[in-house]
N, CA, C and O atoms as a GROMACS GRO file, in nm:
protein
  516
    1UNK      N    1   0.077  -0.124  -0.004
    1UNK     CA    2   0.005  -0.002   0.003
    1UNK      C    3   0.088   0.143   0.005
    1UNK      O    4   0.048   0.243  -0.055
    2UNK      N    5   0.200   0.136   0.077
    2UNK     CA    6   0.294   0.246   0.083
    2UNK      C    7   0.344   0.270  -0.066
    2UNK      O    8   0.336   0.377  -0.126
    3UNK      N    9   0.401   0.145  -0.115
    3UNK     CA   10   0.432   0.183  -0.254
    3UNK      C   11   0.351   0.226  -0.359
    3UNK      O   12   0.391   0.286  -0.459
    4UNK      N   13   0.232   0.192  -0.334
    4UNK     CA   14   0.130   0.247  -0.451
    4UNK      C   15   0.095   0.377  -0.426
    4UNK      O   16   0.068   0.453  -0.518
    5UNK      N   17   0.093   0.418  -0.284
    5UNK     CA   18   0.076   0.557  -0.254
    5UNK      C   19   0.194   0.657  -0.296
    5UNK      O   20   0.173   0.772  -0.334
    6UNK      N   21   0.311   0.604  -0.284
    6UNK     CA   22   0.410   0.673  -0.357
    6UNK      C   23   0.401   0.682  -0.487
    6UNK      O   24   0.428   0.793  -0.532
    7UNK      N   25   0.368   0.586  -0.577
    7UNK     CA   26   0.350   0.586  -0.715
    7UNK      C   27   0.250   0.692  -0.750
    7UNK      O   28   0.270   0.772  -0.841
    8UNK      N   29   0.124   0.690  -0.666
    8UNK     CA   30   0.032   0.791  -0.704
    8UNK      C   31   0.035   0.913  -0.662
    8UNK      O   32  -0.045   0.999  -0.698
    9UNK      N   33   0.134   0.932  -0.577
    9UNK     CA   34   0.173   1.069  -0.530
    9UNK      C   35   0.090   1.117  -0.425
    9UNK      O   36   0.077   1.238  -0.404
   10UNK      N   37   0.017   1.004  -0.338
   10UNK     CA   38  -0.085   1.039  -0.244
   10UNK      C   39  -0.029   0.980  -0.103
   10UNK      O   40   0.082   0.927  -0.104
   11UNK      N   41  -0.102   0.990   0.015
   11UNK     CA   42  -0.083   0.952   0.119
   11UNK      C   43  -0.139   0.793   0.151
   11UNK      O   44  -0.249   0.753   0.114
   12UNK      N   45  -0.050   0.720   0.220
   12UNK     CA   46  -0.097   0.570   0.251
   12UNK      C   47  -0.248   0.556   0.297
   12UNK      O   48  -0.316   0.459   0.264
   13UNK      N   49  -0.303   0.674   0.383
   13UNK     CA   50  -0.417   0.667   0.412
   13UNK      C   51  -0.536   0.697   0.302
   13UNK      O   52  -0.644   0.638   0.303
   14UNK      N   53  -0.501   0.791   0.213
   14UNK     CA   54  -0.567   0.813   0.101
   14UNK      C   55  -0.604   0.674   0.011
   14UNK      O   56  -0.718   0.653  -0.028
   15UNK      N   57  -0.482   0.577  -0.017
   15UNK     CA   58  -0.487   0.467  -0.064
   15UNK      C   59  -0.579   0.374  -0.001
   15UNK      O   60  -0.657   0.305  -0.067
   16UNK      N   61  -0.572   0.370   0.133
   16UNK     CA   62  -0.656   0.263   0.219
   16UNK      C   63  -0.803   0.316   0.198
   16UNK      O   64  -0.895   0.236   0.184
   17UNK      N   65  -0.825   0.458   0.195
   17UNK     CA   66  -0.980   0.483   0.176
   17UNK      C   67  -1.007   0.459   0.027
   17UNK      O   68  -1.121   0.416   0.005
   18UNK      N   69  -0.936   0.475  -0.072
   18UNK     CA   70  -0.976   0.428  -0.188
   18UNK      C   71  -1.018   0.281  -0.190
   18UNK      O   72  -1.130   0.247  -0.227
   19UNK      N   73  -0.932   0.203  -0.151
   19UNK     CA   74  -0.932   0.055  -0.119
   19UNK      C   75  -1.063   0.018  -0.031
   19UNK      O   76  -1.129  -0.082  -0.062
   20UNK      N   77  -1.093   0.083   0.058
   20UNK     CA   78  -1.189   0.044   0.150
   20UNK      C   79  -1.340   0.093   0.083
   20UNK      O   80  -1.446   0.040   0.116
   21UNK      N   81  -1.331   0.188  -0.001
   21UNK     CA   82  -1.446   0.224  -0.081
   21UNK      C   83  -1.464   0.140  -0.203
   21UNK      O   84  -1.570   0.155  -0.263
   22UNK      N   85  -1.384   0.058  -0.247
   22UNK     CA   86  -1.388  -0.031  -0.369
   22UNK      C   87  -1.356   0.043  -0.482
   22UNK      O   88  -1.378  -0.013  -0.589
   23UNK      N   89  -1.304   0.168  -0.486
   23UNK     CA   90  -1.247   0.239  -0.582
   23UNK      C   91  -1.118   0.187  -0.612
   23UNK      O   92  -1.078   0.206  -0.727
   24UNK      N   93  -1.056   0.133  -0.542
   24UNK     CA   94  -0.921   0.062  -0.609
   24UNK      C   95  -0.911  -0.075  -0.568
   24UNK      O   96  -0.926  -0.098  -0.448
   25UNK      N   97  -0.889  -0.172  -0.650
   25UNK     CA   98  -0.911  -0.316  -0.639
   25UNK      C   99  -0.784  -0.337  -0.566
   25UNK      O  100  -0.679  -0.278  -0.592
   26UNK      N  101  -0.800  -0.430  -0.469
   26UNK     CA  102  -0.694  -0.488  -0.378
   26UNK      C  103  -0.703  -0.652  -0.369
   26UNK      O  104  -0.810  -0.708  -0.394
   27UNK      N  105  -0.592  -0.721  -0.332
   27UNK     CA  106  -0.610  -0.855  -0.285
   27UNK      C  107  -0.514  -0.852  -0.150
   27UNK      O  108  -0.451  -0.760  -0.098
   28UNK      N  109  -0.531  -1.007  -0.109
   28UNK     CA  110  -0.456  -1.023   0.023
   28UNK      C  111  -0.338  -1.106  -0.025
   28UNK      O  112  -0.354  -1.183  -0.120
   29UNK      N  113  -0.236  -1.096   0.027
   29UNK     CA  114  -0.121  -1.174  -0.001
   29UNK      C  115  -0.121  -1.274   0.092
   29UNK      O  116  -0.213  -1.282   0.173
   30UNK      N  117  -0.007  -1.370   0.090
   30UNK     CA  118   0.018  -1.480   0.167
   30UNK      C  119   0.049  -1.455   0.325
   30UNK      O  120   0.050  -1.544   0.410
   31UNK      N  121   0.069  -1.337   0.345
   31UNK     CA  122   0.100  -1.276   0.478
   31UNK      C  123  -0.029  -1.217   0.549
   31UNK      O  124  -0.030  -1.175   0.664
   32UNK      N  125  -0.124  -1.220   0.474
   32UNK     CA  126  -0.244  -1.154   0.509
   32UNK      C  127  -0.260  -0.995   0.505
   32UNK      O  128  -0.350  -0.933   0.561
   33UNK      N  129  -0.165  -0.943   0.433
   33UNK     CA  130  -0.160  -0.807   0.386
   33UNK      C  131  -0.234  -0.756   0.255
   33UNK      O  132  -0.241  -0.818   0.149
   34UNK      N  133  -0.282  -0.649   0.280
   34UNK     CA  134  -0.373  -0.603   0.158
   34UNK      C  135  -0.285  -0.538   0.049
   34UNK      O  136  -0.225  -0.434   0.079
   35UNK      N  137  -0.271  -0.589  -0.073
   35UNK     CA  138  -0.180  -0.542  -0.175
   35UNK      C  139  -0.267  -0.511  -0.290
   35UNK      O  140  -0.385  -0.546  -0.302
   36UNK      N  141  -0.186  -0.430  -0.390
   36UNK     CA  142  -0.257  -0.373  -0.504
   36UNK      C  143  -0.167  -0.428  -0.642
   36UNK      O  144  -0.052  -0.390  -0.664
   37UNK      N  145  -0.228  -0.508  -0.714
   37UNK     CA  146  -0.148  -0.556  -0.808
   37UNK      C  147  -0.113  -0.444  -0.922
   37UNK      O  148  -0.193  -0.353  -0.942
   38UNK      N  149   0.003  -0.453  -0.993
   38UNK     CA  150   0.069  -0.352  -1.064
   38UNK      C  151  -0.014  -0.314  -1.180
   38UNK      O  152  -0.006  -0.196  -1.214
   39UNK      N  153  -0.100  -0.397  -1.252
   39UNK     CA  154  -0.176  -0.396  -1.355
   39UNK      C  155  -0.309  -0.309  -1.303
   39UNK      O  156  -0.347  -0.210  -1.365
   40UNK      N  157  -0.366  -0.350  -1.200
   40UNK     CA  158  -0.476  -0.263  -1.140
   40UNK      C  159  -0.466  -0.132  -1.082
   40UNK      O  160  -0.560  -0.055  -1.061
   41UNK      N  161  -0.325  -0.109  -1.053
   41UNK     CA  162  -0.272   0.031  -1.017
   41UNK      C  163  -0.237   0.113  -1.128
   41UNK      O  164  -0.256   0.235  -1.127
   42UNK      N  165  -0.182   0.046  -1.232
   42UNK     CA  166  -0.176   0.123  -1.359
   42UNK      C  167  -0.322   0.175  -1.410
   42UNK      O  168  -0.339   0.294  -1.434
   43UNK      N  169  -0.412   0.091  -1.424
   43UNK     CA  170  -0.538   0.130  -1.458
   43UNK      C  171  -0.591   0.244  -1.372
   43UNK      O  172  -0.632   0.349  -1.421
   44UNK      N  173  -0.588   0.222  -1.252
   44UNK     CA  174  -0.645   0.326  -1.154
   44UNK      C  175  -0.566   0.478  -1.175
   44UNK      O  176  -0.620   0.588  -1.175
   45UNK      N  177  -0.434   0.446  -1.192
   45UNK     CA  178  -0.351   0.576  -1.223
   45UNK      C  179  -0.395   0.649  -1.331
   45UNK      O  180  -0.411   0.771  -1.318
   46UNK      N  181  -0.420   0.585  -1.453
   46UNK     CA  182  -0.475   0.630  -1.577
   46UNK      C  183  -0.643   0.704  -1.543
   46UNK      O  184  -0.679   0.812  -1.589
   47UNK      N  185  -0.695   0.648  -1.487
   47UNK     CA  186  -0.830   0.694  -1.437
   47UNK      C  187  -0.823   0.827  -1.369
   47UNK      O  188  -0.886   0.924  -1.414
   48UNK      N  189  -0.743   0.836  -1.257
   48UNK     CA  190  -0.743   0.940  -1.162
   48UNK      C  191  -0.664   1.051  -1.256
   48UNK      O  192  -0.690   1.170  -1.243
   49UNK      N  193  -0.570   1.007  -1.347
   49UNK     CA  194  -0.506   1.156  -1.415
   49UNK      C  195  -0.626   1.190  -1.511
   49UNK      O  196  -0.648   1.311  -1.513
   50UNK      N  197  -0.710   1.115  -1.593
   50UNK     CA  198  -0.800   1.139  -1.695
   50UNK      C  199  -0.898   1.222  -1.611
   50UNK      O  200  -0.946   1.322  -1.664
   51UNK      N  201  -0.935   1.190  -1.483
   51UNK     CA  202  -1.029   1.252  -1.416
   51UNK      C  203  -0.998   1.412  -1.370
   51UNK      O  204  -1.083   1.501  -1.365
   52UNK      N  205  -0.866   1.427  -1.340
   52UNK     CA  206  -0.812   1.538  -1.291
   52UNK      C  207  -0.757   1.635  -1.390
   52UNK      O  208  -0.716   1.746  -1.356
   53UNK      N  209  -0.756   1.585  -1.527
   53UNK     CA  210  -0.694   1.635  -1.643
   53UNK      C  211  -0.769   1.786  -1.674
   53UNK      O  212  -0.892   1.785  -1.685
   54UNK      N  213  -0.707   1.893  -1.685
   54UNK     CA  214  -0.762   2.026  -1.735
   54UNK      C  215  -0.736   2.058  -1.870
   54UNK      O  216  -0.650   1.990  -1.925
   55UNK      N  217  -0.787   2.142  -1.930
   55UNK     CA  218  -0.755   2.198  -2.058
   55UNK      C  219  -0.640   2.283  -2.046
   55UNK      O  220  -0.635   2.354  -1.945
   56UNK      N  221  -0.548   2.290  -2.127
   56UNK     CA  222  -0.428   2.351  -2.134
   56UNK      C  223  -0.467   2.496  -2.128
   56UNK      O  224  -0.561   2.535  -2.198
   57UNK      N  225  -0.409   2.570  -2.059
   57UNK     CA  226  -0.433   2.712  -2.075
   57UNK      C  227  -0.354   2.781  -2.184
   57UNK      O  228  -0.244   2.737  -2.215
   58UNK      N  229  -0.404   2.883  -2.242
   58UNK     CA  230  -0.328   2.950  -2.372
   58UNK      C  231  -0.205   3.011  -2.311
   58UNK      O  232  -0.199   3.071  -2.204
   59UNK      N  233  -0.101   2.986  -2.404
   59UNK     CA  234   0.046   3.058  -2.379
   59UNK      C  235   0.014   3.204  -2.399
   59UNK      O  236  -0.056   3.251  -2.488
   60UNK      N  237   0.073   3.265  -2.305
   60UNK     CA  238   0.085   3.416  -2.316
   60UNK      C  239   0.228   3.478  -2.333
   60UNK      O  240   0.255   3.589  -2.377
   61UNK      N  241   0.303   3.396  -2.295
   61UNK     CA  242   0.455   3.450  -2.326
   61UNK      C  243   0.548   3.322  -2.316
   61UNK      O  244   0.511   3.219  -2.260
   62UNK      N  245   0.666   3.335  -2.372
   62UNK     CA  246   0.765   3.213  -2.382
   62UNK      C  247   0.895   3.261  -2.409
   62UNK      O  248   0.912   3.376  -2.450
   63UNK      N  249   0.999   3.173  -2.387
   63UNK     CA  250   1.120   3.210  -2.379
   63UNK      C  251   1.177   3.206  -2.516
   63UNK      O  252   1.272   3.275  -2.553
   64UNK      N  253   1.116   3.125  -2.587
   64UNK     CA  254   1.191   3.075  -2.736
   64UNK      C  255   1.126   3.222  -2.821
   64UNK      O  256   1.015   3.274  -2.808
   65UNK      N  257   1.241   3.262  -2.909
   65UNK     CA  258   1.248   3.382  -2.990
   65UNK      C  259   1.239   3.365  -3.128
   65UNK      O  260   1.213   3.455  -3.207
   66UNK      N  261   1.262   3.237  -3.157
   66UNK     CA  262   1.249   3.235  -3.328
   66UNK      C  263   1.133   3.135  -3.355
   66UNK      O  264   1.116   3.017  -3.327
   67UNK      N  265   1.067   3.216  -3.413
   67UNK     CA  266   0.923   3.145  -3.456
   67UNK      C  267   0.926   3.145  -3.625
   67UNK      O  268   0.963   3.236  -3.700
   68UNK      N  269   0.885   3.038  -3.651
   68UNK     CA  270   0.852   3.023  -3.813
   68UNK      C  271   0.723   2.962  -3.831
   68UNK      O  272   0.682   2.850  -3.800
   69UNK      N  273   0.658   3.077  -3.898
   69UNK     CA  274   0.522   3.038  -3.944
   69UNK      C  275   0.507   3.000  -4.087
   69UNK      O  276   0.546   3.069  -4.181
   70UNK      N  277   0.443   2.880  -4.096
   70UNK     CA  278   0.456   2.846  -4.234
   70UNK      C  279   0.339   2.720  -4.243
   70UNK      O  280   0.261   2.700  -4.150
   71UNK      N  281   0.340   2.639  -4.369
   71UNK     CA  282   0.258   2.514  -4.392
   71UNK      C  283   0.336   2.391  -4.369
   71UNK      O  284   0.454   2.378  -4.401
   72UNK      N  285   0.258   2.295  -4.306
   72UNK     CA  286   0.306   2.163  -4.299
   72UNK      C  287   0.312   2.109  -4.432
   72UNK      O  288   0.209   2.119  -4.498
   73UNK      N  289   0.424   2.048  -4.491
   73UNK     CA  290   0.454   2.008  -4.620
   73UNK      C  291   0.422   1.850  -4.633
   73UNK      O  292   0.358   1.794  -4.723
   74UNK      N  293   0.479   1.797  -4.526
   74UNK     CA  294   0.480   1.646  -4.508
   74UNK      C  295   0.505   1.615  -4.372
   74UNK      O  296   0.567   1.686  -4.294
   75UNK      N  297   0.452   1.502  -4.347
   75UNK     CA  298   0.432   1.415  -4.206
   75UNK      C  299   0.467   1.272  -4.229
   75UNK      O  300   0.388   1.210  -4.299
   76UNK      N  301   0.568   1.209  -4.185
   76UNK     CA  302   0.593   1.065  -4.187
   76UNK      C  303   0.577   1.020  -4.059
   76UNK      O  304   0.652   1.064  -3.972
   77UNK      N  305   0.481   0.931  -4.028
   77UNK     CA  306   0.437   0.867  -3.890
   77UNK      C  307   0.505   0.728  -3.879
   77UNK      O  308   0.502   0.652  -3.975
   78UNK      N  309   0.561   0.696  -3.774
   78UNK     CA  310   0.560   0.537  -3.759
   78UNK      C  311   0.470   0.516  -3.644
   78UNK      O  312   0.378   0.591  -3.610
   79UNK      N  313   0.514   0.389  -3.578
   79UNK     CA  314   0.442   0.366  -3.440
   79UNK      C  315   0.463   0.444  -3.333
   79UNK      O  316   0.373   0.460  -3.250
   80UNK      N  317   0.580   0.502  -3.321
   80UNK     CA  318   0.634   0.594  -3.215
   80UNK      C  319   0.631   0.722  -3.234
   80UNK      O  320   0.562   0.792  -3.160
   81UNK      N  321   0.697   0.772  -3.327
   81UNK     CA  322   0.724   0.899  -3.368
   81UNK      C  323   0.677   0.950  -3.507
   81UNK      O  324   0.621   0.880  -3.592
   82UNK      N  325   0.707   1.083  -3.517
   82UNK     CA  326   0.655   1.155  -3.651
   82UNK      C  327   0.761   1.241  -3.687
   82UNK      O  328   0.840   1.282  -3.603
   83UNK      N  329   0.767   1.273  -3.812
   83UNK     CA  330   0.877   1.364  -3.864
   83UNK      C  331   0.783   1.480  -3.937
   83UNK      O  332   0.708   1.460  -4.032
   84UNK      N  333   0.800   1.567  -3.889
   84UNK     CA  334   0.713   1.711  -3.953
   84UNK      C  335   0.788   1.788  -4.020
   84UNK      O  336   0.893   1.828  -3.968
   85UNK      N  337   0.750   1.832  -4.164
   85UNK     CA  338   0.827   1.920  -4.235
   85UNK      C  339   0.746   2.047  -4.260
   85UNK      O  340   0.634   2.031  -4.308
   86UNK      N  341   0.782   2.157  -4.236
   86UNK     CA  342   0.728   2.273  -4.226
   86UNK      C  343   0.796   2.372  -4.325
   86UNK      O  344   0.919   2.382  -4.316
   87UNK      N  345   0.735   2.441  -4.412
   87UNK     CA  346   0.793   2.529  -4.520
   87UNK      C  347   0.758   2.653  -4.482
   87UNK      O  348   0.641   2.686  -4.500
   88UNK      N  349   0.858   2.750  -4.421
   88UNK     CA  350   0.823   2.887  -4.364
   88UNK      C  351   0.916   2.979  -4.437
   88UNK      O  352   1.032   3.004  -4.404
   89UNK      N  353   0.835   3.040  -4.565
   89UNK     CA  354   0.908   3.119  -4.647
   89UNK      C  355   1.015   3.067  -4.734
   89UNK      O  356   0.976   2.998  -4.828
   90UNK      N  357   1.125   3.082  -4.723
   90UNK     CA  358   1.264   3.016  -4.784
   90UNK      C  359   1.308   2.903  -4.710
   90UNK      O  360   1.399   2.828  -4.748
   91UNK      N  361   1.238   2.890  -4.597
   91UNK     CA  362   1.318   2.812  -4.488
   91UNK      C  363   1.233   2.654  -4.456
   91UNK      O  364   1.115   2.652  -4.420
   92UNK      N  365   1.293   2.562  -4.471
   92UNK     CA  366   1.232   2.429  -4.439
   92UNK      C  367   1.276   2.394  -4.296
   92UNK      O  368   1.395   2.388  -4.265
   93UNK      N  369   1.168   2.371  -4.207
   93UNK     CA  370   1.204   2.315  -4.073
   93UNK      C  371   1.156   2.193  -4.064
   93UNK      O  372   1.052   2.161  -4.123
   94UNK      N  373   1.228   2.107  -3.987
   94UNK     CA  374   1.210   1.959  -3.970
   94UNK      C  375   1.206   1.947  -3.804
   94UNK      O  376   1.298   1.988  -3.734
   95UNK      N  377   1.080   1.882  -3.750
   95UNK     CA  378   1.060   1.852  -3.616
   95UNK      C  379   1.044   1.693  -3.619
   95UNK      O  380   0.989   1.623  -3.704
   96UNK      N  381   1.099   1.664  -3.517
   96UNK     CA  382   1.073   1.507  -3.461
   96UNK      C  383   1.014   1.514  -3.337
   96UNK      O  384   1.065   1.567  -3.239
   97UNK      N  385   0.885   1.451  -3.342
   97UNK     CA  386   0.797   1.454  -3.212
   97UNK      C  387   0.733   1.332  -3.209
   97UNK      O  388   0.738   1.263  -3.310
   98UNK      N  389   0.669   1.289  -3.105
   98UNK     CA  390   0.604   1.173  -3.080
   98UNK      C  391   0.485   1.180  -3.172
   98UNK      O  392   0.438   1.289  -3.207
   99UNK      N  393   0.424   1.039  -3.220
   99UNK     CA  394   0.341   1.046  -3.304
   99UNK      C  395   0.200   1.079  -3.244
   99UNK      O  396   0.105   1.116  -3.312
  100UNK      N  397   0.199   1.061  -3.103
  100UNK     CA  398   0.077   1.111  -3.028
  100UNK      C  399   0.066   1.262  -3.034
  100UNK      O  400  -0.045   1.316  -3.029
  101UNK      N  401   0.169   1.325  -3.045
  101UNK     CA  402   0.148   1.484  -3.038
  101UNK      C  403   0.138   1.533  -3.182
  101UNK      O  404   0.073   1.633  -3.209
  102UNK      N  405   0.202   1.463  -3.272
  102UNK     CA  406   0.148   1.507  -3.416
  102UNK      C  407  -0.014   1.469  -3.446
  102UNK      O  408  -0.094   1.546  -3.499
  103UNK      N  409  -0.044   1.340  -3.401
  103UNK     CA  410  -0.202   1.308  -3.421
  103UNK      C  411  -0.297   1.431  -3.337
  103UNK      O  412  -0.393   1.491  -3.386
  104UNK      N  413  -0.245   1.447  -3.207
  104UNK     CA  414  -0.351   1.544  -3.123
  104UNK      C  415  -0.312   1.688  -3.181
  104UNK      O  416  -0.386   1.779  -3.143
  105UNK      N  417  -0.211   1.722  -3.264
  105UNK     CA  418  -0.215   1.861  -3.318
  105UNK      C  419  -0.294   1.860  -3.436
  105UNK      O  420  -0.351   1.962  -3.473
  106UNK      N  421  -0.304   1.747  -3.502
  106UNK     CA  422  -0.361   1.752  -3.620
  106UNK      C  423  -0.275   1.764  -3.762
  106UNK      O  424  -0.323   1.791  -3.872
  107UNK      N  425  -0.160   1.743  -3.736
  107UNK     CA  426  -0.040   1.766  -3.845
  107UNK      C  427  -0.054   1.697  -3.965
  107UNK      O  428  -0.026   1.577  -3.976
  108UNK      N  429  -0.103   1.776  -4.072
  108UNK     CA  430  -0.111   1.715  -4.208
  108UNK      C  431  -0.062   1.800  -4.292
  108UNK      O  432  -0.027   1.911  -4.250
  109UNK      N  433  -0.048   1.766  -4.429
  109UNK     CA  434   0.020   1.874  -4.510
  109UNK      C  435  -0.105   1.958  -4.543
  109UNK      O  436  -0.220   1.914  -4.553
  110UNK      N  437  -0.063   2.093  -4.557
  110UNK     CA  438  -0.156   2.178  -4.569
  110UNK      C  439  -0.198   2.281  -4.446
  110UNK      O  440  -0.248   2.392  -4.457
  111UNK      N  441  -0.166   2.220  -4.346
  111UNK     CA  442  -0.212   2.302  -4.200
  111UNK      C  443  -0.104   2.391  -4.162
  111UNK      O  444   0.016   2.365  -4.157
  112UNK      N  445  -0.167   2.508  -4.134
  112UNK     CA  446  -0.079   2.636  -4.091
  112UNK      C  447  -0.042   2.600  -3.957
  112UNK      O  448  -0.119   2.563  -3.868
  113UNK      N  449   0.100   2.616  -3.950
  113UNK     CA  450   0.162   2.584  -3.796
  113UNK      C  451   0.267   2.695  -3.776
  113UNK      O  452   0.312   2.765  -3.867
  114UNK      N  453   0.300   2.701  -3.647
  114UNK     CA  454   0.438   2.778  -3.623
  114UNK      C  455   0.537   2.680  -3.551
  114UNK      O  456   0.511   2.608  -3.455
  115UNK      N  457   0.650   2.692  -3.613
  115UNK     CA  458   0.772   2.604  -3.523
  115UNK      C  459   0.811   2.693  -3.443
  115UNK      O  460   0.814   2.807  -3.490
  116UNK      N  461   0.853   2.675  -3.306
  116UNK     CA  462   0.922   2.756  -3.235
  116UNK      C  463   1.049   2.684  -3.190
  116UNK      O  464   1.064   2.569  -3.150
  117UNK      N  465   1.141   2.789  -3.208
  117UNK     CA  466   1.273   2.696  -3.192
  117UNK      C  467   1.364   2.752  -3.090
  117UNK      O  468   1.402   2.868  -3.105
  118UNK      N  469   1.404   2.684  -2.988
  118UNK     CA  470   1.502   2.745  -2.888
  118UNK      C  471   1.605   2.630  -2.852
  118UNK      O  472   1.580   2.525  -2.792
  119UNK      N  473   1.725   2.673  -2.902
  119UNK     CA  474   1.847   2.554  -2.876
  119UNK      C  475   1.953   2.610  -2.776
  119UNK      O  476   1.977   2.728  -2.752
  120UNK      N  477   2.002   2.514  -2.729
  120UNK     CA  478   2.135   2.557  -2.648
  120UNK      C  479   2.243   2.518  -2.713
  120UNK      O  480   2.343   2.511  -2.642
  121UNK      N  481   2.261   2.482  -2.852
  121UNK     CA  482   2.340   2.456  -2.915
  121UNK      C  483   2.326   2.478  -3.068
  121UNK      O  484   2.265   2.404  -3.146
  122UNK      N  485   2.384   2.582  -3.096
  122UNK     CA  486   2.378   2.635  -3.247
  122UNK      C  487   2.502   2.601  -3.305
  122UNK      O  488   2.602   2.610  -3.233
  123UNK      N  489   2.515   2.561  -3.434
  123UNK     CA  490   2.646   2.547  -3.491
  123UNK      C  491   2.649   2.672  -3.605
  123UNK      O  492   2.540   2.706  -3.652
  124UNK      N  493   2.733   2.718  -3.635
  124UNK     CA  494   2.726   2.830  -3.705
  124UNK      C  495   2.873   2.789  -3.817
  124UNK      O  496   2.987   2.768  -3.775
  125UNK      N  497   2.834   2.787  -3.950
  125UNK     CA  498   2.929   2.747  -4.057
  125UNK      C  499   2.952   2.879  -4.144
  125UNK      O  500   2.874   2.974  -4.148
  126UNK      N  501   3.074   2.868  -4.212
  126UNK     CA  502   3.109   2.960  -4.320
  126UNK      C  503   3.109   2.908  -4.436
  126UNK      O  504   3.176   2.807  -4.460
  127UNK      N  505   3.024   2.976  -4.539
  127UNK     CA  506   3.016   2.884  -4.651
  127UNK      C  507   3.124   2.914  -4.747
  127UNK      O  508   3.188   3.018  -4.735
  128UNK      N  509   3.152   2.821  -4.852
  128UNK     CA  510   3.253   2.843  -4.946
  128UNK      C  511   3.211   2.964  -5.035
  128UNK      O  512   3.093   2.985  -5.062
  129UNK      N  513   3.308   3.038  -5.078
  129UNK     CA  514   3.280   3.141  -5.175
  129UNK      C  515   3.231   3.104  -5.321
  129UNK      O  516   3.208   3.193  -5.403
   0.00000   0.00000   0.00000
């Protein structure tokens, strides 16, 4: 029960109340202690997160200074990641992100988007004449 509480970010007493009310499924081990199976805890954690989720608030300020407004020209998705290409004037911006993020944003060719770039490492090169 203590470990379940730690993983859920709540007190032991809260987990016990959830178990007593039947909200959290528990079993009894060989020593007679009440325990929570990992799969049951994972399902419960998802339910708690979904119930407490709020809509993200609009961004009013950010530290990134480089914004490239343009059109999505290509999206390549696999099972985990997505490569998104954006044409912003003469600049082609490529972003790698989770597939889930690309799906949630509805990124497809023709969608207007803004690429915000902030990097701690920028390479500057001198072109040949």
